[in-house]
VOVEX-348853 format. One line per field, with one value per atom (N, C-alpha, C): x, y, z; residue in one letter; atom name; residue number from 1. Coordinates in pm, whole numbers, padded with zeros to 5 digits, m for minus. Layout:
<ropas>
east = [X; ...]
north = [Y; ...]
up = [Z; ...]
aa = [A; ...]
at = [CA; ...]
i = [NUM; ...]
</ropas>
This chain:
<ropas>
east = [00082; m00002; 00085; 00030; 00100; 00125; 00243; 00267; 00172; 00112; 00030; 00092; 00080; 00130; 00003; m00018; m00142; m00110; m00191; m00190; m00300; m00263; m00356; m00371; m00499; m00532; m00650; m00671; m00784; m00803; m00922; m00956; m00923; m00994; m00975; m01060; m01174; m01253; m01281; m01313; m01357; m01250; m01126; m01013; m00992; m01001; m00970; m00825; m00741; m00597; m00558; m00626; m00608; m00642; m00750; m00789; m00688; m00645; m00539; m00418; m00377; m00254; m00264; m00381; m00395; m00407; m00469; m00479; m00340; m00258; m00116; m00031; m00052; 00023; m00007; m00131; m00172; m00111; m00107; m00055; 00094; 00163; 00312; 00367; 00294; 00348; 00254; 00311; 00234; 00170; 00052; m00025; m00123; m00139; m00247; m00383; m00392; m00525; m00500; m00607; m00607; m00714; m00672; m00762; m00779; m00915; m00946; m01025; m00976; m01022; m01128; m01197; m01313; m01289; m01398; m01410; m01368; m01447; m01434; m01471; m01570; m01608; m01631; m01670; m01710; m01859; m01947; m02088; m02135; m02054; m02085; m02176; m02211; m02295; m02209; m02267; m02189; m02114; m02127; m02063; m01911; m01849; m01704; m01659; m01737; m01706; m01724; m01824; m01841; m01727; m01686; m01564; m01440; m01416; m01308; m01308; m01422; m01439; m01413; m01447; m01430; m01287; m01215; m01078; m00967; m00996; m00895; m00914; m00819; m00843; m00782; m00774; m00733; m00843; m00824; m00921; m00920; m01040; m01057; m01136; m01092; m01168; m01178; m01297; m01318; m01428; m01410; m01515; m01553; m01671; m01712; m01653; m01636; m01585; m01703; m01673; m01776; m01838; m01759; m01804; m01875; m01883; m01952; m02097; m02183; m02326; m02342; m02442; m02460; m02484; m02531; m02557; m02425; m02312; m02186; m02172; m02228; m02215; m02273; m02392; m02449; m02370; m02313; m02225; m02106; m02043; m01927; m01967; m02085; m02131; m02154; m02218; m02252; m02126; m02015; m01885; m01800; m01858; m01786; m01661; m01672; m01558; m01577; m01690; m01717; m01658; m01592; m01551; m01611; m01720; m01794; m01890; m01868; m01958; m01958; m01847; m01829; m01684; m01655; m01518; m01496; m01365; m01335; m01201; m01188; m01063; m00992; m00867; m00784; m00652; m00636; m00516; m00487; m00596; m00578; m00569; m00568; m00567; m00710; m00752; m00883; m00893; m00970; m00993; m01128; m01136; m01263; m01264; m01388; m01388; m01522; m01516; m01633; m01599; m01682; m01653; m01730; m01726; m01798; m01713; m01766; m01693; m01772; m01711; m01781; m01869; m01972; m02059; m01991; m02023; m01968; m02087; m02053; m02162; m02170; m02105; m02104; m02203; m02262; m02369; m02320; m02208; m02155; m02250; m02256; m02354; m02338; m02219; m02203; m02132; m02210; m02158; m02234; m02162; m02215; m02178; m02272; m02235; m02125; m02032; m01919; m01953; m02055; m02104; m02141; m02217; m02265; m02142; m02053; m01934; m01850; m01832; m01754; m01825; m01953; m02028; m02029; m02050; m02057; m01920; m01817; m01680; m01640; m01681; m01647; m01716; m01840; m01913; m01852; m01768; m01703; m01553; m01498; m01353; m01308; m01181; m01118; m00976; m00928; m00795; m00685; m00592; m00475; m00507; m00614; m00653; m00601; m00667; m00632; m00758; m00749; m00863; m00862; m00979; m00997; m01105; m01070; m01172; m01139; m01239; m01212; m01154; m01222; m01182; m01063; m00961; m00845; m00872; m00793; m00794; m00740; m00788; m00745; m00593; m00525; m00377; m00291; m00354; m00278; m00301; m00212; m00219; m00357; m00390; m00520; m00517; m00404; m00394; m00467; m00564; m00651; m00582; m00648; m00594; m00577; m00659; m00645; m00520; m00454; m00332; m00360; m00487; m00527; m00561; m00543; m00583; m00734; m00792; m00934; m00992; m00911; m00962; m01066; m01099; m01200; m01139; m01185; m01143; m01209; m01327; m01394; m01315; m01268; m01189; m01058; m01000; m00878; m00900; m01012; m01040; m01054; m01108; m01115; m00974; m00888; m00748; m00676; m00696; m00627; m00679; m00811; m00870; m00832; m00836; m00820; m00688; m00605; m00464; m00445; m00507; m00480; m00331; m00288; m00148; m00131; m00234; m00231; m00366; m00361; m00486; m00471; m00562; m00561; m00669; m00638; m00741; m00691; m00781; m00746; m00806; m00888; m00969; m00888; m00784; m00708; m00597; m00612; m00520; m00387; m00384; m00253; m00173; m00232; m00164; m00116; m00073; m00008; 00106; 00108; 00222; 00196; 00291; 00289; 00314; 00238; 00259; 00264; 00360; 00362; 00337; 00228; 00191; 00168; 00258; 00253; 00256; 00144; 00150; 00089; 00049; m00026; 00048; 00057; 00109; m00012; m00021; m00130; m00081; m00155; m00108; m00220; m00181; m00263; m00189; m00237; m00162; m00156; m00237; m00241; m00349; m00391; m00502; m00458; m00527; m00495; m00512; m00603; m00631; m00511; m00415; m00297; m00173; m00203; m00095; m00031; m00098; m00038; m00105; m00026; m00078; 00035; 00008; 00111; 00118; 00237; 00262; 00292; 00211; 00230; 00246; 00345; 00366; 00344; 00254; 00230; 00251; 00339; 00370; 00425; 00545; 00608; 00631; 00659; 00672; 00587; 00563; 00488; 00581; 00584; 00669; 00575; 00612; 00529; 00617; 00579; 00649; 00553; 00574; 00483; 00527; 00427; 00451; 00379; 00441; 00385; 00407; 00296; 00298; 00249; 00331; 00293; 00162; 00072; m00061; m00070; m00150; m00186; m00316; m00302; m00415; m00518; m00495; m00593; m00686; m00653; m00735; m00869; m00979; m01109; m01136; m01237; m01273; m01389; m01414; m01517; m01624; m01746; m01850; m01951]
north = [m00117; 00002; 00126; 00228; 00357; 00413; 00469; 00538; 00667; 00682; 00801; 00899; 01024; 01133; 01204; 01191; 01233; 01349; 01457; 01560; 01516; 01497; 01457; 01568; 01601; 01707; 01668; 01737; 01712; 01837; 01846; 01946; 02086; 02128; 02269; 02362; 02318; 02396; 02540; 02554; 02676; 02782; 02741; 02836; 02887; 03016; 03076; 03054; 03061; 03047; 02904; 02804; 02669; 02641; 02699; 02683; 02745; 02869; 02937; 02845; 02788; 02704; 02580; 02513; 02388; 02422; 02531; 02565; 02597; 02665; 02690; 02566; 02477; 02354; 02265; 02261; 02184; 02246; 02381; 02452; 02433; 02415; 02418; 02281; 02173; 02038; 01952; 01846; 01761; 01643; 01674; 01572; 01506; 01378; 01309; 01336; 01352; 01379; 01433; 01492; 01537; 01454; 01410; 01342; 01419; 01449; 01527; 01444; 01433; 01343; 01412; 01512; 01561; 01683; 01728; 01858; 01980; 01994; 02110; 02237; 02228; 02343; 02297; 02393; 02362; 02404; 02309; 02327; 02432; 02452; 02555; 02495; 02579; 02540; 02467; 02436; 02366; 02463; 02592; 02691; 02675; 02647; 02631; 02512; 02400; 02277; 02304; 02370; 02407; 02496; 02587; 02673; 02591; 02498; 02401; 02323; 02268; 02188; 02274; 02402; 02487; 02521; 02549; 02604; 02493; 02374; 02269; 02197; 02223; 02182; 02050; 01958; 01822; 01727; 01599; 01501; 01502; 01501; 01506; 01384; 01325; 01223; 01270; 01267; 01315; 01245; 01255; 01207; 01322; 01326; 01428; 01394; 01499; 01483; 01495; 01478; 01486; 01628; 01728; 01866; 01911; 01829; 01864; 01830; 01917; 01888; 01777; 01681; 01577; 01623; 01741; 01788; 01793; 01791; 01791; 01666; 01558; 01430; 01451; 01508; 01523; 01617; 01718; 01815; 01746; 01659; 01577; 01481; 01416; 01321; 01387; 01504; 01574; 01613; 01633; 01665; 01543; 01420; 01296; 01293; 01346; 01358; 01276; 01217; 01148; 01007; 00975; 00833; 00783; 00857; 00818; 00705; 00592; 00477; 00421; 00429; 00387; 00358; 00323; 00303; 00370; 00392; 00456; 00403; 00395; 00346; 00468; 00491; 00598; 00526; 00521; 00465; 00320; 00251; 00108; 00090; 00201; 00191; 00197; 00104; 00097; 00178; 00286; 00360; 00324; 00321; 00302; 00383; 00427; 00514; 00526; 00587; 00623; 00738; 00846; 00956; 00962; 01082; 01103; 01062; 01086; 01060; 00972; 00924; 00834; 00925; 00866; 00945; 01004; 01121; 01195; 01264; 01317; 01395; 01541; 01572; 01707; 01727; 01617; 01626; 01686; 01641; 01690; 01650; 01725; 01708; 01574; 01514; 01393; 01283; 01235; 01128; 01001; 00890; 00760; 00647; 00565; 00454; 00368; 00328; 00255; 00126; 00057; m00069; m00038; 00068; 00105; 00147; 00227; 00268; 00147; 00048; m00069; m00154; m00170; m00252; m00190; m00057; 00013; 00014; 00038; 00042; m00100; m00206; m00340; m00369; m00311; m00341; m00286; m00179; m00124; m00151; m00213; m00231; m00334; m00316; m00408; m00441; m00560; m00600; m00508; m00468; m00391; m00267; m00200; m00078; 00045; 00156; 00279; 00322; 00322; 00344; 00493; 00558; 00700; 00716; 00762; 00786; 00922; 00970; 01088; 01041; 00945; 00889; 00789; 00797; 00706; 00569; 00468; 00340; 00358; 00279; 00282; 00251; 00340; 00321; 00378; 00438; 00487; 00634; 00715; 00857; 00907; 00858; 00889; 00936; 00994; 01039; 01168; 01176; 01298; 01387; 01503; 01600; 01536; 01436; 01367; 01286; 01265; 01183; 01036; 01000; 00860; 00835; 00716; 00668; 00671; 00730; 00752; 00718; 00643; 00604; 00495; 00451; 00345; 00203; 00119; m00023; m00094; m00050; m00108; m00080; 00042; 00077; m00001; m00015; m00094; m00234; m00296; m00429; m00437; m00340; m00337; m00333; m00252; m00236; m00369; m00437; m00566; m00676; m00666; m00771; m00752; m00625; m00596; m00545; m00517; m00479; m00379; m00253; m00152; m00111; m00077; m00023; 00101; 00187; 00316; 00345; 00397; 00437; 00583; 00662; 00813; 00855; 00936; 00985; 01117; 01181; 01308; 01309; 01407; 01424; 01468; 01395; 01431; 01523; 01655; 01752; 01736; 01676; 01657; 01539; 01460; 01334; 01324; 01438; 01441; 01337; 01252; 01166; 01046; 00947; 00823; 00706; 00599; 00479; 00361; 00277; 00163; 00047; m00029; m00151; m00265; m00358; m00472; m00419; m00438; m00400; m00264; m00188; m00065; 00053; 00164; 00290; 00381; 00413; 00500; 00647; 00735; 00874; 00968; 01061; 01175; 01299; 01377; 01488; 01608; 01610; 01723; 01821; 01917; 02008; 02112; 02120; 02220; 02359; 02375; 02511; 02566; 02479; 02525; 02520; 02494; 02495; 02366; 02257; 02121; 02045; 01972; 01869; 01766; 01666; 01566; 01542; 01514; 01472; 01326; 01239; 01096; 01036; 00955; 00878; 00726; 00669; 00529; 00449; 00348; 00270; 00138; 00095; m00023; m00002; 00125; 00163; 00285; 00315; 00433; 00536; 00658; 00765; 00878; 00931; 01034; 01154; 01272; 01391; 01493; 01524; 01616; 01761; 01843; 01980; 02078; 02193; 02300; 02433; 02513; 02648; 02734; 02832; 02923; 02995; 02992; 03052; 03180; 03272; 03393; 03368; 03342; 03305; 03410; 03531; 03640; 03643; 03567; 03574; 03501; 03552; 03497; 03366; 03292; 03172; 03198; 03098; 03102; 02994; 03026; 02924; 02925]
up = [m00002; 00001; 00000; m00056; m00062; 00078; 00103; 00225; 00236; 00355; 00373; 00464; 00425; 00514; 00569; 00697; 00765; 00863; 00854; 00963; 01061; 01181; 01287; 01387; 01412; 01508; 01591; 01702; 01788; 01875; 01926; 02037; 01992; 01887; 01837; 01931; 01979; 02072; 02023; 01896; 01843; 01823; 01830; 01821; 01676; 01659; 01527; 01489; 01587; 01563; 01530; 01590; 01552; 01406; 01366; 01223; 01129; 01168; 01084; 01076; 01188; 01201; 01109; 01113; 01039; 00886; 00852; 00711; 00658; 00737; 00695; 00692; 00778; 00782; 00655; 00620; 00503; 00378; 00372; 00259; 00243; 00363; 00368; 00338; 00357; 00347; 00262; 00211; 00119; 00194; 00259; 00329; 00236; 00256; 00182; 00234; 00370; 00427; 00570; 00621; 00763; 00836; 00959; 01046; 01172; 01197; 01315; 01412; 01535; 01640; 01732; 01682; 01756; 01840; 01903; 01975; 01893; 01788; 01700; 01780; 01866; 01949; 02093; 02173; 02309; 02322; 02290; 02296; 02187; 02089; 01987; 01875; 01785; 01670; 01565; 01453; 01346; 01260; 01289; 01197; 01188; 01301; 01301; 01222; 01243; 01165; 01014; 00976; 00835; 00784; 00863; 00823; 00813; 00904; 00900; 00770; 00732; 00610; 00492; 00495; 00373; 00356; 00468; 00454; 00442; 00488; 00477; 00344; 00255; 00110; 00072; 00167; 00135; 00192; 00160; 00212; 00370; 00424; 00567; 00615; 00721; 00796; 00942; 01001; 01134; 01213; 01344; 01434; 01525; 01581; 01678; 01816; 01896; 02029; 02136; 02258; 02360; 02373; 02331; 02343; 02216; 02115; 01991; 01999; 01946; 01943; 01836; 01851; 01755; 01611; 01591; 01453; 01364; 01433; 01355; 01277; 01320; 01245; 01100; 01098; 00967; 00875; 00937; 00862; 00801; 00887; 00837; 00727; 00749; 00650; 00511; 00517; 00397; 00311; 00390; 00320; 00293; 00309; 00291; 00382; 00502; 00595; 00718; 00737; 00866; 00865; 00975; 01002; 01125; 01171; 01293; 01255; 01326; 01311; 01168; 01101; 00967; 00935; 00812; 00768; 00639; 00600; 00472; 00421; 00293; 00228; 00167; 00215; 00151; 00105; m00026; m00087; m00036; m00019; 00027; 00180; 00256; 00401; 00450; 00530; 00588; 00725; 00717; 00841; 00897; 01026; 01098; 01223; 01266; 01382; 01454; 01565; 01644; 01740; 01744; 01819; 01952; 02014; 02143; 02260; 02377; 02501; 02591; 02692; 02789; 02886; 02942; 03027; 03146; 03184; 03301; 03374; 03483; 03561; 03515; 03399; 03348; 03231; 03184; 03085; 02950; 02902; 02774; 02662; 02550; 02445; 02363; 02366; 02288; 02372; 02471; 02558; 02521; 02520; 02475; 02571; 02612; 02700; 02641; 02729; 02678; 02607; 02654; 02589; 02446; 02423; 02290; 02208; 02258; 02190; 02142; 02233; 02195; 02091; 02109; 02016; 01874; 01872; 01745; 01674; 01751; 01694; 01640; 01712; 01666; 01532; 01516; 01396; 01267; 01283; 01166; 01156; 01263; 01270; 01170; 01120; 01026; 01083; 01058; 01111; 01046; 01123; 01077; 00998; 01040; 00984; 01064; 01051; 01121; 01200; 01330; 01415; 01456; 01448; 01482; 01586; 01706; 01808; 01875; 01945; 02032; 02164; 02222; 02346; 02323; 02395; 02374; 02439; 02403; 02465; 02607; 02695; 02833; 02845; 02905; 02927; 02813; 02712; 02597; 02578; 02625; 02622; 02677; 02800; 02856; 02999; 03042; 03184; 03197; 03276; 03297; 03399; 03428; 03525; 03661; 03690; 03820; 03833; 03721; 03724; 03699; 03674; 03650; 03506; 03466; 03337; 03329; 03222; 03211; 03079; 02993; 02863; 02865; 02749; 02737; 02732; 02826; 02814; 02708; 02664; 02549; 02420; 02404; 02279; 02290; 02405; 02418; 02372; 02410; 02365; 02211; 02151; 01998; 01947; 02003; 01959; 01973; 02084; 02108; 02013; 01979; 01896; 01751; 01699; 01556; 01520; 01621; 01596; 01489; 01505; 01408; 01403; 01286; 01275; 01349; 01347; 01403; 01472; 01592; 01667; 01704; 01649; 01672; 01759; 01865; 01956; 02018; 02091; 02159; 02296; 02323; 02444; 02566; 02603; 02723; 02684; 02705; 02661; 02725; 02842; 02917; 02869; 02779; 02744; 02599; 02548; 02417; 02413; 02312; 02304; 02223; 02217; 02142; 02231; 02222; 02285; 02187; 02191; 02096; 02184; 02152; 02226; 02127; 02128; 02027; 01886; 01809; 01672; 01645; 01751; 01730; 01788; 01710; 01759; 01791; 01917; 01968; 01975; 01919; 01909; 01959; 02050; 02087; 02045; 01946; 01889; 01979; 02089; 02173; 02122; 02206; 02166; 02061; 01951; 01851; 01899; 01993; 02038; 02117; 02153; 02213; 02122; 01994; 01890; 01860; 01898; 01879; 01770; 01700; 01602; 01575; 01494; 01467; 01322; 01268; 01132; 01138; 01074; 01085; 00944; 00930; 00808; 00840; 00764; 00787; 00658; 00671; 00553; 00610; 00573; 00631; 00773; 00814; 00954; 00980; 01105; 01141; 01208; 01148; 01200; 01251; 01363; 01424; 01464; 01414; 01442; 01507; 01637; 01698; 01671; 01633; 01597; 01694; 01713; 01796; 01735; 01735; 01684; 01802; 01839; 01950; 01922; 02015; 01994; 02076; 02026; 02098; 02176; 02305; 02387; 02401; 02359; 02377; 02252; 02150; 02028; 02059; 02006; 02033; 01968; 02022; 01958; 01860; 01775; 01671; 01702; 01675; 01703; 01581]
aa = [M; M; M; K; K; K; E; E; E; L; L; L; H; H; H; I; I; I; L; L; L; V; V; V; C; C; C; S; S; S; D; D; D; L; L; L; H; H; H; G; G; G; S; S; S; A; A; A; E; E; E; A; A; A; L; L; L; D; D; D; M; M; M; L; L; L; E; E; E; A; A; A; A; A; A; V; V; V; S; S; S; A; A; A; D; D; D; K; K; K; Y; Y; Y; D; D; D; L; L; L; L; L; L; V; V; V; A; A; A; C; C; C; G; G; G; D; D; D; F; F; F; T; T; T; T; T; T; F; F; F; G; G; G; S; S; S; T; T; T; D; D; D; Y; Y; Y; T; T; T; K; K; K; E; E; E; F; F; F; L; L; L; R; R; R; R; R; R; I; I; I; R; R; R; I; I; I; K; K; K; I; I; I; L; L; L; A; A; A; V; V; V; P; P; P; G; G; G; N; N; N; C; C; C; D; D; D; I; I; I; P; P; P; D; D; D; N; N; N; V; V; V; A; A; A; V; V; V; L; L; L; E; E; E; Q; Q; Q; A; A; A; D; D; D; A; A; A; S; S; S; I; I; I; H; H; H; N; N; N; T; T; T; R; R; R; A; A; A; N; N; N; V; V; V; S; S; S; G; G; G; W; W; W; Q; Q; Q; F; F; F; F; F; F; G; G; G; F; F; F; G; G; G; G; G; G; G; G; G; L; L; L; P; P; P; T; T; T; N; N; N; M; M; M; G; G; G; M; M; M; P; P; P; F; F; F; E; E; E; I; I; I; A; A; A; E; E; E; S; S; S; L; L; L; M; M; M; E; E; E; R; R; R; S; S; S; L; L; L; R; R; R; A; A; A; V; V; V; A; A; A; V; V; V; P; P; P; E; E; E; G; G; G; I; I; I; M; M; M; V; V; V; T; T; T; H; H; H; T; T; T; P; P; P; S; S; S; Y; Y; Y; G; G; G; M; M; M; N; N; N; D; D; D; V; V; V; A; A; A; R; R; R; S; S; S; G; G; G; R; R; R; N; N; N; A; A; A; G; G; G; S; S; S; K; K; K; G; G; G; I; I; I; L; L; L; R; R; R; I; I; I; A; A; A; Q; Q; Q; E; E; E; F; F; F; K; K; K; P; P; P; V; V; V; L; L; L; A; A; A; L; L; L; A; A; A; G; G; G; H; H; H; Y; Y; Y; H; H; H; E; E; E; S; S; S; R; R; R; G; G; G; K; K; K; V; V; V; I; I; I; S; S; S; K; K; K; D; D; D; T; T; T; T; T; T; F; F; F; V; V; V; N; N; N; P; P; P; G; G; G; P; P; P; A; A; A; K; K; K; K; K; K; G; G; G; F; F; F; Y; Y; Y; A; A; A; S; S; S; V; V; V; R; R; R; V; V; V; G; G; G; E; E; E; V; V; V; V; V; V; E; E; E; V; V; V; D; D; D; F; F; F; R; R; R; E; E; E; V; V; V; K; K; K; Q; Q; Q; N; N; N; T; T; T; T; T; T; K; K; K; S; S; S; T; T; T; M; M; M; F; F; F]
at = [N; CA; C; N; CA; C; N; CA; C; N; CA; C; N; CA; C; N; CA; C; N; CA; C; N; CA; C; N; CA; C; N; CA; C; N; CA; C; N; CA; C; N; CA; C; N; CA; C; N; CA; C; N; CA; C; N; CA; C; N; CA; C; N; CA; C; N; CA; C; N; CA; C; N; CA; C; N; CA; C; N; CA; C; N; CA; C; N; CA; C; N; CA; C; N; CA; C; N; CA; C; N; CA; C; N; CA; C; N; CA; C; N; CA; C; N; CA; C; N; CA; C; N; CA; C; N; CA; C; N; CA; C; N; CA; C; N; CA; C; N; CA; C; N; CA; C; N; CA; C; N; CA; C; N; CA; C; N; CA; C; N; CA; C; N; CA; C; N; CA; C; N; CA; C; N; CA; C; N; CA; C; N; CA; C; N; CA; C; N; CA; C; N; CA; C; N; CA; C; N; CA; C; N; CA; C; N; CA; C; N; CA; C; N; CA; C; N; CA; C; N; CA; C; N; CA; C; N; CA; C; N; CA; C; N; CA; C; N; CA; C; N; CA; C; N; CA; C; N; CA; C; N; CA; C; N; CA; C; N; CA; C; N; CA; C; N; CA; C; N; CA; C; N; CA; C; N; CA; C; N; CA; C; N; CA; C; N; CA; C; N; CA; C; N; CA; C; N; CA; C; N; CA; C; N; CA; C; N; CA; C; N; CA; C; N; CA; C; N; CA; C; N; CA; C; N; CA; C; N; CA; C; N; CA; C; N; CA; C; N; CA; C; N; CA; C; N; CA; C; N; CA; C; N; CA; C; N; CA; C; N; CA; C; N; CA; C; N; CA; C; N; CA; C; N; CA; C; N; CA; C; N; CA; C; N; CA; C; N; CA; C; N; CA; C; N; CA; C; N; CA; C; N; CA; C; N; CA; C; N; CA; C; N; CA; C; N; CA; C; N; CA; C; N; CA; C; N; CA; C; N; CA; C; N; CA; C; N; CA; C; N; CA; C; N; CA; C; N; CA; C; N; CA; C; N; CA; C; N; CA; C; N; CA; C; N; CA; C; N; CA; C; N; CA; C; N; CA; C; N; CA; C; N; CA; C; N; CA; C; N; CA; C; N; CA; C; N; CA; C; N; CA; C; N; CA; C; N; CA; C; N; CA; C; N; CA; C; N; CA; C; N; CA; C; N; CA; C; N; CA; C; N; CA; C; N; CA; C; N; CA; C; N; CA; C; N; CA; C; N; CA; C; N; CA; C; N; CA; C; N; CA; C; N; CA; C; N; CA; C; N; CA; C; N; CA; C; N; CA; C; N; CA; C; N; CA; C; N; CA; C; N; CA; C; N; CA; C; N; CA; C; N; CA; C; N; CA; C; N; CA; C; N; CA; C; N; CA; C; N; CA; C; N; CA; C; N; CA; C; N; CA; C; N; CA; C; N; CA; C; N; CA; C; N; CA; C; N; CA; C; N; CA; C; N; CA; C; N; CA; C; N; CA; C; N; CA; C; N; CA; C; N; CA; C; N; CA; C; N; CA; C; N; CA; C; N; CA; C; N; CA; C; N; CA; C; N; CA; C; N; CA; C; N; CA; C; N; CA; C; N; CA; C; N; CA; C; N; CA; C; N; CA; C; N; CA; C; N; CA; C; N; CA; C; N; CA; C; N; CA; C; N; CA; C; N; CA; C; N; CA; C; N; CA; C; N; CA; C; N; CA; C; N; CA; C; N; CA; C; N; CA; C; N; CA; C; N; CA; C]
i = [1; 1; 1; 2; 2; 2; 3; 3; 3; 4; 4; 4; 5; 5; 5; 6; 6; 6; 7; 7; 7; 8; 8; 8; 9; 9; 9; 10; 10; 10; 11; 11; 11; 12; 12; 12; 13; 13; 13; 14; 14; 14; 15; 15; 15; 16; 16; 16; 17; 17; 17; 18; 18; 18; 19; 19; 19; 20; 20; 20; 21; 21; 21; 22; 22; 22; 23; 23; 23; 24; 24; 24; 25; 25; 25; 26; 26; 26; 27; 27; 27; 28; 28; 28; 29; 29; 29; 30; 30; 30; 31; 31; 31; 32; 32; 32; 33; 33; 33; 34; 34; 34; 35; 35; 35; 36; 36; 36; 37; 37; 37; 38; 38; 38; 39; 39; 39; 40; 40; 40; 41; 41; 41; 42; 42; 42; 43; 43; 43; 44; 44; 44; 45; 45; 45; 46; 46; 46; 47; 47; 47; 48; 48; 48; 49; 49; 49; 50; 50; 50; 51; 51; 51; 52; 52; 52; 53; 53; 53; 54; 54; 54; 55; 55; 55; 56; 56; 56; 57; 57; 57; 58; 58; 58; 59; 59; 59; 60; 60; 60; 61; 61; 61; 62; 62; 62; 63; 63; 63; 64; 64; 64; 65; 65; 65; 66; 66; 66; 67; 67; 67; 68; 68; 68; 69; 69; 69; 70; 70; 70; 71; 71; 71; 72; 72; 72; 73; 73; 73; 74; 74; 74; 75; 75; 75; 76; 76; 76; 77; 77; 77; 78; 78; 78; 79; 79; 79; 80; 80; 80; 81; 81; 81; 82; 82; 82; 83; 83; 83; 84; 84; 84; 85; 85; 85; 86; 86; 86; 87; 87; 87; 88; 88; 88; 89; 89; 89; 90; 90; 90; 91; 91; 91; 92; 92; 92; 93; 93; 93; 94; 94; 94; 95; 95; 95; 96; 96; 96; 97; 97; 97; 98; 98; 98; 99; 99; 99; 100; 100; 100; 101; 101; 101; 102; 102; 102; 103; 103; 103; 104; 104; 104; 105; 105; 105; 106; 106; 106; 107; 107; 107; 108; 108; 108; 109; 109; 109; 110; 110; 110; 111; 111; 111; 112; 112; 112; 113; 113; 113; 114; 114; 114; 115; 115; 115; 116; 116; 116; 117; 117; 117; 118; 118; 118; 119; 119; 119; 120; 120; 120; 121; 121; 121; 122; 122; 122; 123; 123; 123; 124; 124; 124; 125; 125; 125; 126; 126; 126; 127; 127; 127; 128; 128; 128; 129; 129; 129; 130; 130; 130; 131; 131; 131; 132; 132; 132; 133; 133; 133; 134; 134; 134; 135; 135; 135; 136; 136; 136; 137; 137; 137; 138; 138; 138; 139; 139; 139; 140; 140; 140; 141; 141; 141; 142; 142; 142; 143; 143; 143; 144; 144; 144; 145; 145; 145; 146; 146; 146; 147; 147; 147; 148; 148; 148; 149; 149; 149; 150; 150; 150; 151; 151; 151; 152; 152; 152; 153; 153; 153; 154; 154; 154; 155; 155; 155; 156; 156; 156; 157; 157; 157; 158; 158; 158; 159; 159; 159; 160; 160; 160; 161; 161; 161; 162; 162; 162; 163; 163; 163; 164; 164; 164; 165; 165; 165; 166; 166; 166; 167; 167; 167; 168; 168; 168; 169; 169; 169; 170; 170; 170; 171; 171; 171; 172; 172; 172; 173; 173; 173; 174; 174; 174; 175; 175; 175; 176; 176; 176; 177; 177; 177; 178; 178; 178; 179; 179; 179; 180; 180; 180; 181; 181; 181; 182; 182; 182; 183; 183; 183; 184; 184; 184; 185; 185; 185; 186; 186; 186; 187; 187; 187; 188; 188; 188; 189; 189; 189; 190; 190; 190; 191; 191; 191; 192; 192; 192; 193; 193; 193; 194; 194; 194; 195; 195; 195; 196; 196; 196; 197; 197; 197; 198; 198; 198; 199; 199; 199; 200; 200; 200; 201; 201; 201; 202; 202; 202; 203; 203; 203; 204; 204; 204; 205; 205; 205; 206; 206; 206; 207; 207; 207; 208; 208; 208; 209; 209; 209; 210; 210; 210; 211; 211; 211; 212; 212; 212; 213; 213; 213; 214; 214; 214; 215; 215; 215; 216; 216; 216; 217; 217; 217; 218; 218; 218; 219; 219; 219; 220; 220; 220; 221; 221; 221; 222; 222; 222; 223; 223; 223]
</ropas>
């Protein structure tokens, strides 16, 4: 299969500067596609997601995050960019994904019971593919502010069963990084709203380069 060069981002949270950064990154380098792991906004409308889809001029695959309203799924589907609860083939690579977050006492707009998340992801999973979720696998770049692992054991079971070459997720802003476990490279690119993203090449091997662009924290968000 062809080597893929992927820009991986997550957790934009309505940041105008994050969108500027990603548009510039796509223009400056030869990426085959951009994968977004959710949280386009923080309880915002679909306007930011639509602007993101308009300005990023390469193939996009994305899932919603726990802070995204469910209407974002339809917006992504209309742009042929959704990998939520489905799969997609890009240059022979099989992508599969599922967005949203685990239930909390905070009542986020896109929370899903772990049993449903696991069952739905298993239904679209393919062996040795590329898995895209918002919530990370338990133990894989998932340390929350509490200092404890807080990822999904259900998603971890999918990873262990289907052995994706690459597993992309975000959600935990504090856990930017890479973990290699057996045949899978797990990547959390860090929050785009703070200037983080990752450049990933997947082929015979997986190469991950974490990028950072200094952000102006006084710049307003977009919704």
